[in-house]
C-alpha positions as CSV (number, residue, x, y, z in Angstrom):
1,E,27.1,6.1,-7.5
2,T,25.8,3.8,-10.2
3,V,22.5,1.8,-10.5
4,L,24.4,-1.2,-8.7
5,T,25.0,0.7,-5.8
6,P,21.4,-0.1,-4.0
7,L,21.9,-3.7,-5.3
8,R,25.2,-4.0,-3.6
9,S,23.4,-2.9,-0.4
10,Y,20.9,-5.6,-0.6
11,K,22.1,-8.5,1.5
12,G,19.5,-10.7,0.9
13,K,19.2,-13.7,-1.7
14,D,15.8,-13.2,-3.2
15,P,16.1,-12.7,-7.0
16,V,12.7,-11.0,-7.2
17,V,14.2,-8.0,-4.8
18,N,17.3,-8.0,-6.8
19,L,15.1,-7.4,-10.1
20,S,13.0,-5.0,-8.4
21,I,16.0,-3.2,-7.0
22,L,17.4,-3.1,-10.9
23,F,14.3,-1.9,-12.3
24,H,12.7,0.5,-9.7
25,S,13.6,3.8,-11.2
26,L,12.2,2.7,-14.7
27,P,8.8,4.1,-15.9
28,P,6.2,1.2,-15.8
29,T,5.8,1.3,-19.4
30,E,9.5,0.2,-19.9
31,I,9.2,-2.7,-17.3
32,E,6.2,-3.6,-19.4
33,K,8.7,-3.9,-22.3
34,I,11.4,-5.8,-20.2
35,C,9.0,-8.5,-18.9
36,S,7.5,-9.2,-22.4
37,R,11.1,-9.4,-24.1
38,L,12.2,-11.6,-21.3
39,K,9.2,-13.5,-21.0
40,L,8.7,-12.8,-17.5
41,D,5.6,-14.2,-15.6
42,N,2.5,-12.2,-14.6
43,D,3.6,-12.4,-11.0
44,L,7.0,-10.9,-11.1
45,R,5.7,-8.2,-13.8
46,D,3.3,-7.4,-11.2
47,T,5.8,-6.9,-8.6
48,L,7.9,-4.8,-10.5
49,L,5.2,-2.5,-11.7
50,F,4.3,-2.3,-8.2
51,V,7.8,-1.4,-6.9
52,S,8.3,1.2,-9.9
53,K,4.9,2.8,-9.1
54,N,5.2,3.2,-5.4
55,H,8.8,3.4,-4.3
56,E,8.9,7.5,-4.5
57,K,5.9,7.4,-2.6
58,L,7.8,5.9,0.4
59,H,9.1,9.2,0.6
60,T,6.3,10.6,1.6
61,L,4.6,8.1,3.6
62,L,4.9,10.0,7.0
63,G,2.4,12.7,5.5
64,M,-0.1,10.3,4.0
65,K,-3.4,9.8,5.5
66,Q,-3.6,6.2,7.2
67,R,-5.7,4.6,4.4
68,E,-3.6,5.6,1.5
69,S,-0.4,4.4,3.7
70,M,-2.4,0.8,4.4
71,D,-3.1,0.4,0.7
72,I,0.4,0.1,0.0
73,I,1.7,-1.5,3.3
74,E,-1.1,-4.2,2.7
75,H,-0.2,-5.0,-0.5
76,K,0.9,-8.4,-1.1
77,K,3.8,-7.1,-3.0
78,W,4.8,-5.1,0.0
79,D,7.9,-6.8,1.2
80,A,9.5,-6.3,-2.3
81,L,9.0,-2.6,-2.1
82,F,10.0,-2.5,1.5
83,N,13.4,-4.2,0.5
84,V,14.0,-1.9,-2.6
85,F,13.5,1.2,-0.3
86,M,15.7,-0.1,2.1
87,S,18.4,-0.9,-0.3
88,N,18.2,2.8,-1.5
89,M,18.1,4.1,2.2
90,K,21.4,2.4,2.9
91,T,23.0,4.3,-0.1
92,G,22.8,7.4,1.9
93,K,19.3,9.0,0.1
94,M,17.4,9.7,3.6
95,D,18.9,10.7,6.8
96,S,19.0,8.1,9.8
97,D,16.3,10.3,12.0
98,K,13.6,10.3,9.2
99,W,14.3,6.7,8.3
100,E,13.6,5.7,11.9
101,Q,10.5,7.9,11.9
102,L,9.3,6.1,8.9
103,V,9.9,2.4,10.0
104,Y,8.1,3.5,13.2
105,K,5.3,4.7,11.4
106,I,4.9,1.5,9.5
107,E,5.4,-0.6,12.6
108,E,2.7,1.5,14.4
109,L,0.2,1.2,11.6
110,K,0.9,-2.5,11.1
111,K,0.0,-2.8,14.6
112,K,-3.0,-0.9,14.8
113,F,-4.7,-2.2,12.0
114,S,-4.0,-6.0,12.9
115,G,-6.6,-8.7,14.4
116,E,-9.9,-7.2,14.9
117,N,-9.2,-4.0,13.3
118,S,-7.5,-5.5,10.4
119,I,-8.3,-3.6,6.7
120,A,-9.8,-7.1,6.0
121,N,-12.2,-7.0,8.6
122,I,-12.8,-3.2,8.0
123,K,-13.4,-4.0,4.4
124,K,-15.9,-7.2,5.3
125,L,-18.0,-4.9,7.6
126,V,-18.4,-2.0,4.9
127,D,-19.9,-3.9,2.1
128,G,-22.3,-3.3,-0.8
129,E,-25.1,-5.3,0.7
130,W,-25.2,-3.3,3.7
131,I,-24.9,0.0,2.2
132,M,-27.4,-0.5,-0.5
133,K,-30.2,-1.9,2.3
134,L,-29.0,1.3,4.5
135,L,-30.0,3.8,1.9
136,N,-32.2,1.7,-0.4
137,L,-29.6,1.8,-3.2
138,K,-29.6,-0.3,-6.4
139,P,-26.0,-1.9,-7.3
140,G,-23.8,0.8,-9.1
141,P,-20.9,2.9,-8.9
142,Q,-22.7,5.1,-6.2
143,V,-22.6,2.3,-3.8
144,G,-18.9,1.4,-4.8
145,K,-17.9,5.1,-4.2
146,I,-19.9,5.2,-0.6
147,I,-18.1,2.2,0.1
148,N,-14.4,3.7,-0.8
149,D,-15.3,7.1,1.3
150,T,-16.9,5.2,4.1
151,L,-13.6,2.7,4.4
152,S,-11.6,6.2,4.1
153,W,-13.2,7.7,6.8
154,I,-13.2,4.9,9.0
155,I,-9.3,4.3,8.6
156,N,-8.0,7.8,8.5
157,N,-10.2,8.9,11.6
158,D,-9.8,5.5,14.0
159,I,-13.2,4.8,14.2
160,D,-13.8,1.6,16.3
161,I,-15.8,-0.9,13.8
162,K,-17.7,-2.1,16.7
163,D,-19.6,1.3,16.8
164,T,-21.8,0.4,13.8
165,K,-24.0,3.1,14.9
166,K,-21.8,5.6,14.4
167,I,-20.6,4.3,10.7
168,E,-24.3,3.7,9.8
169,D,-24.6,7.6,10.5
170,H,-21.7,8.5,8.7
171,I,-23.1,6.5,5.6
172,K,-26.2,8.1,5.7
173,H,-24.9,11.6,5.7
174,A,-22.1,11.1,3.5
């Protein structure tokens, strides 16, 4: 098996995905050097780095908390990462049952966090203004930490975002 095996299994024509497949196993520092040497644009560099940093995480997605999974799935470079992962899986690196479970979990999470319950809507709800007013705080790192902890709590525990009383109670007692 060569580095080209996953590339051969990708049937798409997207050059960004093709490059991502070729470079996904390289450490981010090497990718940075290659991008600089080839004068690749920042968007392509960002895609290659995202894929490099996250392709192994997809192997553990089934055991991840929902917040961590959604941080990856909701990322703007998700499609490239998923195509790279799929091309690797077609080379037999994961049994088909686990692959089906993984795809099912991804689809379920996408469905669960869509529409009213989208991550974007959850993030709009839990903003710094609300936290500072609720806890009588001034802007600073503590506010950011509370926002992050609250977002994780909501996403990981399937809290209904309409239940602002429950969320306020959590914030006050966190």
